[in-house]
C-alpha positions as CSV (number, residue, x, y, z in Angstrom):
1,M,0.0,0.0,0.0
2,G,1.8,3.1,-1.2
3,N,5.4,2.9,0.0
4,Y,4.5,0.7,2.9
5,A,4.9,-3.1,3.2
6,L,3.8,-5.5,5.9
7,L,5.9,-8.5,6.9
8,G,4.7,-11.4,9.1
9,D,7.5,-13.3,10.8
10,A,7.2,-16.8,12.0
11,L,9.5,-16.0,14.9
12,R,9.3,-12.3,15.6
13,G,5.8,-11.2,15.0
14,L,4.8,-8.3,12.7
15,H,6.9,-5.6,11.0
16,L,5.9,-2.5,9.1
17,I,8.5,-1.2,6.6
18,A,8.5,1.7,4.2
19,W,10.5,2.5,1.0
20,N,12.8,5.5,1.4
21,Q,13.0,7.1,-2.1
22,K,16.1,9.1,-1.3
23,K,18.2,6.3,0.2
24,K,16.7,3.7,-2.3
25,C,16.1,1.2,0.5
26,F,13.4,-0.1,2.9
27,E,13.4,1.2,6.4
28,A,11.8,-0.4,9.5
29,R,9.0,1.9,10.8
30,S,7.1,-0.2,13.4
31,Q,6.9,-3.7,14.8
32,R,5.1,-6.0,17.3
33,I,7.6,-8.6,18.4
34,D,5.4,-10.2,21.1
35,A,2.9,-11.6,18.6
36,R,2.8,-15.3,17.8
37,A,4.0,-16.9,14.6
38,A,2.3,-15.1,11.7
39,F,0.3,-17.2,9.3
40,A,-1.0,-14.3,7.2
41,C,-1.1,-10.5,7.4
42,E,-2.7,-7.6,5.5
43,M,-3.2,-3.8,5.7
44,L,-6.5,-2.0,5.9
45,L,-6.7,1.7,5.3
46,E,-9.0,3.7,7.6
47,A,-10.3,7.2,6.8
48,P,-8.6,10.0,8.8
49,P,-10.6,12.5,10.9
50,A,-11.4,15.6,8.9
51,G,-8.6,18.2,9.2
52,V,-6.3,15.7,11.1
53,G,-3.1,14.4,9.6
54,A,-2.6,10.8,9.0
55,G,0.4,10.4,11.3
56,G,2.7,9.3,8.5
57,A,0.4,6.6,7.2
58,P,-0.8,6.7,3.6
59,G,-4.2,8.5,3.2
60,G,-5.4,7.7,6.7
61,G,-4.5,5.6,9.6
62,L,-3.3,2.0,9.0
63,L,-5.0,-1.1,10.5
64,L,-2.8,-4.1,10.3
65,A,-4.5,-7.5,10.4
66,L,-2.4,-10.4,11.7
67,A,-3.5,-14.1,11.6
68,E,-1.5,-15.6,14.4
69,E,-0.7,-19.2,15.2
70,G,-3.9,-20.8,16.4
71,P,-7.5,-19.8,15.5
72,R,-7.2,-16.1,16.2
73,M,-6.8,-12.7,14.5
74,R,-5.4,-9.6,16.0
75,I,-5.6,-6.0,14.6
76,F,-2.9,-3.5,15.3
77,G,-2.7,0.3,14.5
78,Y,0.2,2.4,13.3
79,S,0.4,5.8,14.8
80,R,3.3,8.3,15.2
81,Q,1.2,10.6,17.5
82,D,0.2,8.2,20.3
83,V,2.5,8.3,23.3
84,E,2.3,4.5,23.7
85,A,3.5,4.0,20.2
86,S,6.9,5.5,21.0
87,N,6.9,7.8,17.9
88,G,5.4,5.0,15.8
89,S,8.0,2.3,16.6
90,I,5.5,0.1,18.3
91,L,2.3,-1.2,16.7
92,L,-0.7,-0.7,19.1
93,P,-3.2,-3.5,19.7
94,K,-6.6,-2.4,18.5
95,M,-8.7,-5.6,18.4
96,A,-8.6,-9.3,18.8
97,F,-11.0,-12.2,18.2
98,H,-11.2,-15.9,18.0
99,T,-11.8,-17.0,14.4
100,G,-12.7,-20.6,15.1
101,A,-10.0,-22.0,12.7
102,T,-6.5,-20.9,11.7
103,V,-6.5,-18.2,9.1
104,N,-4.0,-19.0,6.3
105,Q,-4.7,-16.4,3.6
106,M,-5.7,-12.7,3.4
107,I,-6.3,-10.3,0.5
108,R,-7.3,-6.7,0.6
109,L,-10.1,-5.6,-1.8
110,S,-11.8,-2.4,-2.8
111,V,-15.5,-2.1,-2.1
112,A,-18.1,0.5,-3.1
113,A,-17.5,4.0,-1.7
114,R,-20.0,5.5,0.7
115,A,-21.1,9.0,1.5
116,A,-19.2,10.5,4.4
117,D,-21.5,10.7,7.3
118,G,-19.5,9.9,10.4
119,G,-16.8,7.7,11.8
120,N,-16.4,4.2,10.5
121,R,-15.3,0.8,11.8
122,P,-14.4,-2.4,10.0
123,M,-16.7,-5.4,10.5
124,H,-16.5,-9.0,9.5
125,R,-19.3,-10.8,7.7
126,S,-19.2,-14.5,8.8
127,G,-18.3,-13.9,12.4
128,A,-17.4,-10.6,13.3
129,V,-15.3,-7.9,13.6
130,G,-15.3,-4.3,14.2
131,A,-12.2,-2.2,14.7
132,V,-11.7,1.5,15.4
133,A,-11.4,3.7,12.3
134,G,-11.2,7.4,11.8
135,A,-14.0,9.8,11.1
136,A,-15.2,10.4,7.6
137,G,-14.2,13.2,5.3
138,A,-16.0,16.5,5.2
139,G,-18.6,17.7,2.6
140,G,-20.4,14.4,2.2
141,A,-18.0,13.3,-0.5
142,P,-17.8,9.5,-1.0
143,L,-14.9,7.9,0.8
144,P,-12.9,4.9,-0.6
145,R,-13.5,1.7,1.3
146,Q,-11.5,-1.4,1.7
147,A,-12.1,-4.8,3.0
148,V,-10.0,-7.8,3.9
149,L,-11.2,-11.2,2.6
150,Y,-9.7,-14.2,4.5
151,S,-9.8,-17.9,4.4
152,T,-9.2,-20.6,7.1
153,L,-7.6,-24.0,7.0
154,D,-11.0,-25.7,7.5
155,G,-12.4,-24.0,4.3
156,A,-14.3,-21.1,5.9
157,I,-14.3,-17.5,4.4
158,G,-14.6,-14.3,6.4
159,V,-14.6,-10.6,5.5
160,L,-13.3,-7.7,7.5
161,C,-15.0,-4.6,6.3
162,P,-15.9,-1.0,7.4
163,T,-19.1,0.3,8.9
164,E,-20.0,3.6,10.5
165,E,-19.2,4.3,14.1
166,S,-22.8,4.9,15.2
167,T,-24.0,1.7,13.4
168,F,-21.2,-0.3,15.0
169,R,-22.1,0.8,18.5
170,R,-25.8,0.0,17.9
171,L,-25.0,-3.4,16.6
172,F,-22.5,-4.1,19.3
173,F,-25.1,-3.4,22.0
174,L,-27.5,-5.6,20.0
175,G,-25.0,-8.4,20.1
176,Q,-24.7,-8.1,23.9
177,K,-28.5,-8.4,24.2
178,L,-28.7,-11.4,21.9
179,A,-25.9,-13.2,23.7
180,S,-27.7,-12.8,27.0
181,T,-31.4,-13.4,25.9
182,L,-31.3,-16.1,23.2
183,A,-30.8,-19.8,23.7
184,H,-27.5,-21.0,22.4
185,V,-26.3,-24.5,21.4
186,G,-25.1,-26.3,24.6
187,G,-25.6,-23.1,26.5
188,L,-22.4,-21.7,25.1
189,N,-21.8,-18.0,25.1
190,P,-21.0,-16.7,21.6
191,R,-19.3,-13.6,22.9
192,A,-17.1,-15.7,25.2
193,F,-16.3,-17.9,22.2
194,R,-14.9,-14.9,20.3
195,A,-12.9,-13.8,23.3
196,Q,-11.3,-17.0,24.5
197,G,-7.9,-17.6,23.1
198,S,-8.1,-14.3,21.1
199,G,-4.9,-12.9,22.5
200,A,-6.6,-9.7,23.6
201,L,-4.6,-7.7,26.1
202,S,-7.5,-5.6,27.3
203,E,-11.3,-5.5,27.4
204,A,-11.1,-2.6,25.0
205,E,-9.9,-4.9,22.2
206,L,-12.9,-7.2,22.7
207,S,-15.3,-4.3,22.7
208,R,-14.2,-3.4,19.1
209,A,-15.6,-6.6,17.7
210,A,-19.2,-7.5,16.9
211,D,-20.2,-11.1,15.9
212,G,-21.9,-11.0,12.5
213,G,-23.2,-14.5,12.8
214,L,-24.9,-13.7,16.1
215,L,-26.3,-10.4,14.9
216,R,-28.1,-12.0,12.0
217,R,-30.2,-14.1,14.4
218,F,-32.1,-10.9,15.2
219,A,-33.8,-10.9,11.8
220,A,-35.2,-14.4,12.5
221,L,-37.0,-13.3,15.7
222,G,-40.7,-12.6,15.9
223,N,-41.9,-9.0,15.9
224,G,-42.5,-9.0,19.6
225,A,-39.1,-10.2,20.5
226,Q,-37.5,-7.7,18.1
227,E,-39.4,-4.8,19.6
228,K,-38.5,-5.8,23.1
229,I,-34.8,-6.1,22.4
230,A,-34.7,-2.9,20.3
231,Q,-36.4,-0.9,23.1
232,Q,-33.7,-2.2,25.6
233,I,-31.0,-0.6,23.5
234,G,-32.9,2.6,22.7
235,T,-33.8,2.1,19.1
236,S,-36.4,0.4,16.9
237,P,-36.5,-2.9,14.9
238,R,-36.6,-1.0,11.7
239,V,-33.3,0.8,12.4
240,L,-31.6,-2.4,13.4
241,L,-32.8,-4.3,10.4
242,Q,-31.6,-1.5,8.1
243,N,-28.2,-1.6,9.8
244,L,-28.0,-5.4,9.3
245,E,-28.9,-4.9,5.6
246,A,-26.3,-2.2,5.3
247,L,-23.7,-4.6,6.8
248,D,-24.6,-7.2,4.2
249,V,-24.1,-4.6,1.4
250,A,-20.8,-3.4,2.9
251,S,-19.4,-7.0,3.2
252,A,-20.5,-8.0,-0.4
253,V,-17.0,-8.0,-1.8
254,L,-17.2,-11.1,-4.0
């Protein structure tokens, strides 16, 4: 992406390098050496807040997806402004989730642009994911969008794709309600499934993910159940169903 390249190391985690045009060589920009063996990795561009610089990343901030050893994916951010990043030399953990199977391949794709109407987060179609992204551009101009398509060793396919900040929060709260009110196979908690073995270092990383498979169960509920759950999170079934439809459209990369 631009002059940047992402390297996944089987022994030393994740490395972000950049081409120096003057010196005609690659330079190390950032790294995360405490990550597990990398099976696959990819970059995802996020839109920068209006009027705010990108901190050295091309276009906007960079989200770096890493499929580690075991059935888990972690998302890191590159920033030269965050104090914890040590002037960009350390990749910051943004999100982590359990994929159910080891991810062995990733590819970044362009998806249809959307009108700028607020912040955006990436989300994943078959199970879940939402990561923090910057605010949209000003003036209502369409913003380019990207998604990461990935496959697992057991033949599953997932999509990491952006959605608006307000929509993500609404769907995240919906996921919490569905996890606590619906009956699940064997009584197992779907949110706990996405958290266990995810490699998350904080609760914040888990709160940036929403389970797409769980969310779609809302559409199969009766009108009464939909109304009750929607009222508990301060919205309406119509809005939630529209958000779910928009998620399907946003993740339609194939």
